[in-house]
N, C-alpha and C positions, 0 to 999 in steps of 0.2 A: 659200913664194913661189909654187910651182907651183899650189897650190890657189887662191890669189888670182887668178892669171893665168887659170886655167880658169874661175873664177867670172865674171871680167870678160868673157871670150870668150862665155860662155853668155848673159850679160845683153845683150851687143851683138848677138847672133844671135837674140834672141827674136822678131824679125820673120820669120825663116826658119822657125821652128817655134814653135807656141804650145802650152804645156801647159794643159790644161783639165781640169775636174772636172765630171762629169755627175751631177746629183742627180735621181732619179726619185721622184715622189710619186704614189701611187695615189689614186683617188677616195675610198677608205676612209680613208686617212691625212688627206686634206684634210677629209673629213667630220668626223672627230674634232676637228680643229683649229677648224673653223667652229662645230661644236656647243658647244665650250667657251666660245665668245664669246656664246652666246645664253642667256637671252632678252635682246633689246635693247629698251629702253623709252624713249620720248621724249614729252614733253608740250609742246605749243605751241598757242597760241590756244585754250586750254581743251580741246583734243582730245588724248587719249592714244593712242598707237599702240605696240603691242608686237609684235615679230617673234620667233618661236620655232620650234622643231622643224625645223631646216634639213635639206635633202637636196641634196647637192652633185652637180653634173653637169659633166663636162669637155666643152667644145664644140670639136670638132676644126676645124670650118670657120673659126672666127674666133680660135682659140687663147685662148678666154675660159673663165672659170669661171662656171657658172650655179648659183645657190642658190635652190631652191624653199623657201618658208617659210610657216608659218601666221601669219596676221595677226589681231590683236584690236584693236578700236577702241572707245573710250568717249568720249562728249561730253556736255555739259550737256543737260538736257531728257530724260534717260533713254535717250539713243541709245547702243546697244551692238550691235556687230556682229562677226562672225567671217568669215574668208575665207582666201584664199591669194594669194601673190604670187611673182614671180620677179625676182631681182636678178642682173644679169650684170656682169662686170668682168674686169680683167686683174690680173696680179701685177706689182708693182714690187719692185726689190731695193734695199735701203739697205746699202751696203757698210760704212759705219761701225758699223752695228748687226749686220751679218751676218744680216739678217732680211728676209723677204718679206712684203709688205703687199698687201691687196686694194686695187686702184687703180681709180678711176673707177666705183664701183658705180652702177648705173643700174637703176631699177625698170622692167622692160619689160612687166610684166603685173600687174594687181591686180584681184582679184575679191572683193567683199564682199557678204555676205548681210545683210539687214535694216538697211541703211544708206541713208538718202535720197540720191538722186543729187546733190543740191546740195552734199553734204559730201565726195563722192568726190575732187574735185580737191584740196581742202585736205588731206585724209587722205593722198593720194599724195605731196604735197609734204612733209608731215611724215615719212612713211615714207622718202622719199628722203633727207631730212636725217639721220634716224636711221641709215640704212644707211651713208651717207657718213661721218658722224662716227665711228661705232663701228668699222666694218669697215676704215677707213683707219688707225685708231689702234693696233689690236692686231695683232701679227704673226700671219700664217697659219702660217709656218714660220720657225724660227731655226736657223742652222747651229750645230753643236755644237763647243765648244772641246775636248771629250773625244775627238772623232774627228779624227785628224791630217789626213786629206784635206780634211775640211770646214774645219778651222782654216786650212789653207793657201789654201783657195778663197775666203776672205773678201776678195775683191778686186773684180773687174769682171764684170758680167753680160754674157754673150755672146749668149745666146738663151733664149727660153722657147717651148716647142712642145707641143701636145697630140698625142701619138703613141702608138699601141697601147694606148689606154684609160688612159694615164698622162700626167702632166705632167712633161715633161723639161726641166730647167733646166741650161744649160751655163754654167759660170763659168770665166773665164780666170784661171789662177794667177798669171801675171805680166803 
């Protein structure tokens, strides 16, 4: 009976103190997760765009993740080009899956060699669709059921912050 009473008191006083779990992810850990999602390939309007060879950057000023990527493009008429681009976005947490997803990926820079300028706008739109569909669908990081702290932490996201060259995620346990 005392145990139940103690549990009820703890639950009622959760506003007075909040138990939390901090998950720290390095650029290298994020790099490995993003690299496992690549290459991403999308064909639309007869134009094929492939994103590959990602390089992850944590952006402290905006608490975003930047991904530099190689871009390959092919279109009818023998149009073929290569270049590079940068996608930025944030992480979102899905408590039901205990997983983090790349949210709101946005192409902020796209440079292509040997591609006529009239195609660049359509290519950027297709690359944006490719990044949005694929990067939002596959988790960047999933909490482990084997790790007791992570298993308990599958509840509410409290904050995500880029700090000391790492991504620090604070999850509220209750």
